[in-house]
C-alpha positions as CSV (number, residue, x, y, z in Angstrom):
1,X,120.8,79.9,104.5
2,X,123.5,79.5,107.2
3,X,121.7,76.4,108.5
4,X,122.2,74.7,105.1
5,X,125.8,75.7,105.0
6,X,126.3,74.5,108.6
7,X,124.7,71.1,108.0
8,X,126.9,70.6,104.9
9,X,130.0,71.8,106.7
10,X,129.5,69.5,109.7
11,X,128.9,66.6,107.4
12,X,132.1,67.3,105.5
13,X,134.1,67.8,108.7
14,X,132.8,64.5,110.0
15,X,133.7,62.7,106.8
16,X,137.2,64.2,106.7
17,X,137.8,63.8,110.4
18,X,138.9,67.3,111.5
19,X,138.8,67.7,115.2
20,X,141.2,70.7,115.9
21,X,139.0,73.6,117.0
22,X,141.3,76.2,115.3
23,X,141.1,74.3,112.0
24,X,137.3,74.0,112.3
25,X,136.9,77.8,112.9
26,X,139.2,78.7,110.0
27,X,137.5,76.3,107.6
28,X,134.0,77.4,108.7
29,X,134.9,81.1,108.3
30,X,136.3,80.6,104.8
31,X,133.1,79.1,103.5
32,X,130.8,81.4,105.4
33,X,129.1,84.3,103.6
34,X,131.6,87.2,103.7
35,X,129.1,89.7,105.2
36,X,128.2,87.3,108.1
37,X,131.8,86.3,108.6
38,X,132.9,90.0,108.8
39,X,130.1,90.8,111.3
40,X,131.2,88.0,113.6
41,X,134.9,88.9,113.2
42,X,134.4,92.6,114.2
43,X,131.9,92.1,117.0
44,X,132.9,94.5,119.8
45,X,131.2,92.3,122.5
46,X,130.5,88.6,122.6
47,X,132.8,87.7,119.7
48,X,133.4,84.0,119.7
49,X,137.0,82.8,120.3
50,X,139.0,81.5,117.3
51,X,139.1,78.1,119.0
52,X,135.4,77.7,119.7
53,X,133.6,76.4,116.6
54,X,130.3,75.9,118.4
55,X,130.1,79.6,119.3
56,X,131.0,80.6,115.7
57,X,128.1,78.3,114.5
58,X,125.7,79.9,116.9
59,X,126.8,83.5,116.1
60,X,126.5,82.8,112.3
61,X,123.0,81.4,112.8
62,X,121.9,84.4,114.9
63,X,123.2,87.0,112.4
64,X,121.6,85.1,109.6
65,X,118.3,85.1,111.4
66,X,118.6,88.9,112.0
67,X,119.3,89.4,108.3
68,X,116.3,87.4,107.3
69,X,114.0,89.2,109.7
70,X,115.3,92.5,108.5
71,X,114.7,91.5,104.8
72,X,111.1,90.4,105.7
73,X,110.5,93.7,107.5
74,X,111.8,95.7,104.5
75,X,109.7,93.7,102.1
76,X,106.6,94.2,104.2
77,X,107.4,97.9,104.5
78,X,107.7,98.3,100.7
79,X,104.5,96.3,100.2
80,X,102.5,98.3,102.7
81,X,103.9,101.5,101.2
82,X,102.8,100.5,97.7
83,X,99.3,99.6,99.0
84,X,99.0,102.9,100.8
85,X,100.0,104.8,97.7
86,X,97.5,102.8,95.6
87,X,94.7,103.3,98.0
88,X,95.3,107.0,98.4
89,X,95.4,107.4,94.6
90,X,91.9,106.0,94.4
91,X,90.4,108.2,97.1
92,X,89.0,111.6,96.0
93,X,90.9,114.6,97.4
94,X,89.5,116.0,100.7
95,X,87.8,119.4,100.4
96,X,87.2,121.8,103.2
97,X,83.5,121.6,102.7
98,X,83.5,117.9,103.6
99,X,85.4,118.3,106.8
100,X,83.3,118.6,110.0
101,X,83.2,122.1,111.5
102,X,84.5,122.0,115.1
103,X,85.1,125.3,116.8
104,X,86.9,125.6,120.1
105,X,84.8,126.6,123.1
106,X,85.5,130.2,124.3
107,X,87.7,130.3,127.3
108,X,87.0,132.9,130.0
109,X,89.8,133.6,132.4
110,X,89.1,135.2,135.7
111,X,91.8,137.6,136.9
112,X,92.9,136.9,140.5
113,X,93.5,140.6,141.1
114,X,91.1,143.5,140.3
115,X,92.3,145.6,137.5
116,X,93.3,149.2,138.2
117,X,91.7,152.0,136.4
118,X,93.9,153.9,134.0
119,X,93.9,157.0,136.2
120,X,95.3,155.4,139.3
121,X,99.1,155.0,139.4
122,X,100.6,152.0,141.1
123,X,102.2,152.5,144.5
124,X,105.4,150.5,144.0
125,X,106.8,151.5,147.5
126,X,103.7,150.2,149.3
127,X,105.3,146.9,150.3
128,X,108.4,148.6,151.5
129,X,106.5,151.1,153.6
130,X,104.7,148.2,155.4
131,X,107.9,146.8,156.9
132,X,110.4,149.0,158.7
133,X,113.9,149.2,157.2
134,X,116.8,148.0,159.5
135,X,118.9,150.8,160.9
136,X,121.9,151.6,158.8
137,X,125.1,151.0,160.5
138,X,128.7,151.7,159.5
139,X,131.2,148.9,160.1
């Protein structure tokens, strides 16, 4: 779409004889699709200078290509979505009886420490008894 506009624009500019870069950019921007022109004008990085028509031409072509690619993607997404809905409508609903039965294998964990019987209390102070306490000193 931009390619056709650009070809026509360059032919007209050549016939008229415009050579001033500022004038070329202004005239190009005025005839460019408003959405594309706005995107180029507000680019935060890589925005073409207002006196560089070739960079404006390239930027417009790039943005147009991105728009076309996005439209094709959206079209394909809608088409694929419609096909999926149609195919799923034709399939019978799944029942639990038709699903394969897969049970997880039992897992046995080995305890690294032997368990204490319920009648034996734990000796919490056993580790402290094993090492002597430093002497208490007053400073």
